[in-house]
N, CA, C and O atoms as CSV, one atom per row, in Angstrom:
chain,resi,resn,atom,element,x,y,z
A,1,MET,N,N,43.809,39.270,29.348
A,1,MET,CA,C,42.642,39.881,29.716
A,1,MET,C,C,41.347,39.079,29.647
A,1,MET,O,O,40.564,39.032,30.596
A,2,MET,N,N,41.160,38.478,28.541
A,2,MET,CA,C,39.987,37.751,28.257
A,2,MET,C,C,40.005,36.371,29.514
A,2,MET,O,O,38.967,36.117,30.124
A,3,THR,N,N,41.036,35.733,29.723
A,3,THR,CA,C,41.221,34.657,30.516
A,3,THR,C,C,40.835,35.391,32.181
A,3,THR,O,O,40.277,34.692,33.028
A,4,THR,N,N,41.152,36.595,32.419
A,4,THR,CA,C,40.984,36.894,33.746
A,4,THR,C,C,39.432,37.324,33.895
A,4,THR,O,O,38.817,37.142,34.946
A,5,LEU,N,N,38.855,37.915,32.740
A,5,LEU,CA,C,37.481,38.171,32.876
A,5,LEU,C,C,36.544,36.857,33.222
A,5,LEU,O,O,35.647,36.812,34.064
A,6,LEU,N,N,37.074,35.603,32.188
A,6,LEU,CA,C,36.310,34.346,32.245
A,6,LEU,C,C,36.263,33.884,33.453
A,6,LEU,O,O,35.234,33.480,33.995
A,7,SER,N,N,37.740,33.922,34.119
A,7,SER,CA,C,37.993,33.245,35.646
A,7,SER,C,C,37.217,34.050,36.778
A,7,SER,O,O,36.760,33.442,37.746
A,8,GLU,N,N,37.090,35.280,36.656
A,8,GLU,CA,C,36.287,36.094,37.489
A,8,GLU,C,C,34.955,35.773,37.604
A,8,GLU,O,O,34.378,35.405,38.626
A,9,THR,N,N,34.445,35.949,36.381
A,9,THR,CA,C,32.957,35.410,36.078
A,9,THR,C,C,32.608,34.160,36.668
A,9,THR,O,O,31.574,33.964,37.306
A,10,HIS,N,N,33.708,33.123,36.382
A,10,HIS,CA,C,33.245,31.722,36.704
A,10,HIS,C,C,33.104,31.658,38.186
A,10,HIS,O,O,32.200,30.969,38.660
A,11,VAL,N,N,34.036,32.411,39.068
A,11,VAL,CA,C,34.224,32.487,40.408
A,11,VAL,C,C,32.850,33.027,40.914
A,11,VAL,O,O,32.184,32.386,41.727
A,12,GLU,N,N,32.429,34.280,40.383
A,12,GLU,CA,C,31.208,34.866,40.779
A,12,GLU,C,C,30.037,34.144,40.606
A,12,GLU,O,O,29.118,34.241,41.419
A,13,PHE,N,N,29.972,33.354,39.526
A,13,PHE,CA,C,28.960,32.697,39.271
A,13,PHE,C,C,28.529,31.488,40.274
A,13,PHE,O,O,27.369,31.294,40.637
A,14,ILE,N,N,29.623,30.730,40.649
A,14,ILE,CA,C,29.869,29.615,41.543
A,14,ILE,C,C,29.403,30.016,42.815
A,14,ILE,O,O,28.726,29.293,43.546
A,15,LEU,N,N,29.871,31.516,43.165
A,15,LEU,CA,C,29.386,32.013,44.709
A,15,LEU,C,C,28.051,32.349,44.856
A,15,LEU,O,O,27.536,32.313,45.974
A,16,ILE,N,N,27.247,32.763,43.596
A,16,ILE,CA,C,26.117,33.323,43.659
A,16,ILE,C,C,24.985,32.078,43.229
A,16,ILE,O,O,23.806,32.253,43.538
A,17,HIS,N,N,25.364,30.925,42.565
A,17,HIS,CA,C,24.481,30.074,42.098
A,17,HIS,C,C,24.145,29.413,43.274
A,17,HIS,O,O,25.047,29.097,44.051
A,18,PRO,N,N,22.906,29.138,43.541
A,18,PRO,CA,C,22.172,28.614,44.746
A,18,PRO,C,C,22.322,27.066,44.911
A,18,PRO,O,O,22.335,26.627,46.061
A,19,PHE,N,N,22.433,26.223,43.878
A,19,PHE,CA,C,22.571,25.073,43.823
A,19,PHE,C,C,23.981,24.365,43.768
A,19,PHE,O,O,24.845,24.738,42.975
A,20,ARG,N,N,24.164,23.347,44.632
A,20,ARG,CA,C,25.539,22.963,44.680
A,20,ARG,C,C,25.759,21.856,43.577
A,20,ARG,O,O,26.872,21.622,43.107
A,21,GLU,N,N,24.643,21.213,43.214
A,21,GLU,CA,C,24.913,20.278,42.037
A,21,GLU,C,C,24.689,20.980,40.718
A,21,GLU,O,O,23.814,21.843,40.783
A,22,ASP,N,N,25.315,20.811,39.424
A,22,ASP,CA,C,25.290,21.221,38.344
A,22,ASP,C,C,25.932,22.452,38.188
A,22,ASP,O,O,25.946,22.986,37.079
A,23,ASN,N,N,26.591,23.093,39.382
A,23,ASN,CA,C,27.253,24.289,39.096
A,23,ASN,C,C,28.519,24.066,38.001
A,23,ASN,O,O,28.756,24.904,37.131
A,24,GLY,N,N,29.075,23.180,38.116
A,24,GLY,CA,C,30.216,22.878,37.166
A,24,GLY,C,C,29.693,22.986,35.633
A,24,GLY,O,O,30.041,23.788,34.766
A,25,ARG,N,N,28.861,22.055,35.579
A,25,ARG,CA,C,28.446,21.958,34.017
A,25,ARG,C,C,27.604,23.291,33.590
A,25,ARG,O,O,27.626,23.569,32.391
A,26,VAL,N,N,26.930,24.063,34.391
A,26,VAL,CA,C,26.282,25.302,34.028
A,26,VAL,C,C,27.325,26.179,33.741
A,26,VAL,O,O,27.354,26.739,32.645
A,27,SER,N,N,28.341,26.409,34.733
A,27,SER,CA,C,29.395,27.333,34.714
A,27,SER,C,C,30.259,27.137,33.420
A,27,SER,O,O,30.586,28.111,32.742
A,28,ARG,N,N,30.663,25.699,33.053
A,28,ARG,CA,C,31.392,25.474,31.870
A,28,ARG,C,C,30.651,25.945,30.749
A,28,ARG,O,O,31.249,26.566,29.870
A,29,LEU,N,N,29.420,25.732,30.665
A,29,LEU,CA,C,28.397,26.084,29.447
A,29,LEU,C,C,28.600,27.690,29.311
A,29,LEU,O,O,28.860,28.180,28.213
A,30,LEU,N,N,28.485,28.392,30.343
A,30,LEU,CA,C,28.535,29.920,30.450
A,30,LEU,C,C,29.896,30.281,29.861
A,30,LEU,O,O,29.989,31.009,28.873
A,31,LEU,N,N,30.916,29.774,30.468
A,31,LEU,CA,C,32.071,30.264,30.035
A,31,LEU,C,C,32.481,29.958,28.576
A,31,LEU,O,O,33.169,30.727,27.903
A,32,ASP,N,N,31.971,28.696,28.116
A,32,ASP,CA,C,32.056,28.611,26.535
A,32,ASP,C,C,31.388,29.470,25.657
A,32,ASP,O,O,31.884,29.740,24.563
A,33,VAL,N,N,30.067,30.033,26.105
A,33,VAL,CA,C,29.378,30.748,25.497
A,33,VAL,C,C,30.003,32.263,25.383
A,33,VAL,O,O,30.061,32.915,24.341
A,34,MET,N,N,30.471,32.694,26.722
A,34,MET,CA,C,31.266,34.081,26.665
A,34,MET,C,C,32.523,34.086,25.921
A,34,MET,O,O,32.900,35.087,25.311
A,35,ALA,N,N,33.273,32.841,25.962
A,35,ALA,CA,C,34.473,32.747,25.012
A,35,ALA,C,C,34.052,32.872,23.680
A,35,ALA,O,O,34.595,33.747,23.004
A,36,VAL,N,N,33.092,32.085,23.118
A,36,VAL,CA,C,32.709,32.260,21.632
A,36,VAL,C,C,32.246,33.618,21.341
A,36,VAL,O,O,32.621,34.133,20.287
A,37,LYS,N,N,31.356,34.372,22.267
A,37,LYS,CA,C,30.979,35.694,21.958
A,37,LYS,C,C,32.004,36.685,22.051
A,37,LYS,O,O,31.715,37.818,21.664
A,38,ALA,N,N,33.178,36.458,22.505
A,38,ALA,CA,C,34.298,37.194,22.487
A,38,ALA,C,C,35.250,36.870,21.434
A,38,ALA,O,O,36.299,37.514,21.420
A,39,GLY,N,N,35.036,35.902,20.477
A,39,GLY,CA,C,35.617,35.634,19.159
A,39,GLY,C,C,36.713,34.593,19.420
A,39,GLY,O,O,37.618,34.441,18.600
A,40,ALA,N,N,36.636,33.778,20.701
A,40,ALA,CA,C,37.543,32.896,20.867
A,40,ALA,C,C,36.962,31.445,20.714
A,40,ALA,O,O,35.739,31.386,20.589
A,41,GLN,N,N,37.614,30.352,20.706
A,41,GLN,CA,C,36.952,29.107,20.778
A,41,GLN,C,C,36.625,28.562,21.893
A,41,GLN,O,O,37.280,28.899,22.879
A,42,PRO,N,N,35.604,27.642,22.044
A,42,PRO,CA,C,35.206,26.956,23.155
A,42,PRO,C,C,36.498,26.633,23.988
A,42,PRO,O,O,37.567,26.389,23.430
A,43,LEU,N,N,36.354,26.641,25.280
A,43,LEU,CA,C,37.523,26.008,26.231
A,43,LEU,C,C,37.704,24.600,25.950
A,43,LEU,O,O,36.824,23.881,25.476
A,44,ASP,N,N,38.962,24.202,26.279
A,44,ASP,CA,C,39.339,22.800,26.335
A,44,ASP,C,C,39.265,22.390,27.475
A,44,ASP,O,O,40.003,22.929,28.300
A,45,TYR,N,N,38.377,21.328,27.908
A,45,TYR,CA,C,38.150,20.775,29.191
A,45,TYR,C,C,38.907,19.139,29.345
A,45,TYR,O,O,38.600,18.385,30.268
A,46,SER,N,N,39.741,18.843,28.472
A,46,SER,CA,C,40.436,17.650,28.395
A,46,SER,C,C,41.175,17.600,29.780
A,46,SER,O,O,40.774,16.702,30.520
A,47,LEU,N,N,42.120,18.351,30.238
A,47,LEU,CA,C,42.893,18.164,31.379
A,47,LEU,C,C,41.822,18.104,32.553
A,47,LEU,O,O,42.115,17.519,33.596
A,48,TRP,N,N,40.704,18.647,32.403
A,48,TRP,CA,C,39.678,18.440,33.870
A,48,TRP,C,C,39.305,16.958,33.829
A,48,TRP,O,O,39.505,16.265,34.826
A,49,ASN,N,N,38.846,16.515,32.874
A,49,ASN,CA,C,38.683,15.106,32.697
A,49,ASN,C,C,39.507,14.202,33.103
A,49,ASN,O,O,39.115,13.271,33.806
A,50,GLU,N,N,40.784,14.336,32.724
A,50,GLU,CA,C,41.998,13.592,33.272
A,50,GLU,C,C,42.127,13.609,34.651
A,50,GLU,O,O,42.320,12.566,35.276
A,51,HIS,N,N,42.020,14.934,35.306
A,51,HIS,CA,C,42.228,15.103,36.725
A,51,HIS,C,C,41.160,15.491,37.656
A,51,HIS,O,O,41.446,16.027,38.727
A,52,LYS,N,N,40.087,15.280,37.352
A,52,LYS,CA,C,38.926,15.452,38.207
A,52,LYS,C,C,38.923,15.005,39.692
A,52,LYS,O,O,38.500,15.633,40.663
A,53,ASP,N,N,39.469,13.829,39.646
A,53,ASP,CA,C,39.654,13.169,41.009
A,53,ASP,C,C,40.365,13.870,42.018
A,53,ASP,O,O,40.096,13.637,43.196
A,54,TYR,N,N,41.226,14.688,41.716
A,54,TYR,CA,C,42.118,15.499,42.546
A,54,TYR,C,C,41.414,16.468,43.113
A,54,TYR,O,O,41.965,17.277,43.860
């Protein structure tokens, strides 16, 4: 349930955020804050860093 909410929020933010640059950094920060406030750990982005060229 929480992953669905976080993913939907991420997509909505990307769609409404007016700037193309920094969307990724700001959205990841927003997701981490939401996850911690919901009682979870910050998200693990290690796979993103390994595969961001794709």
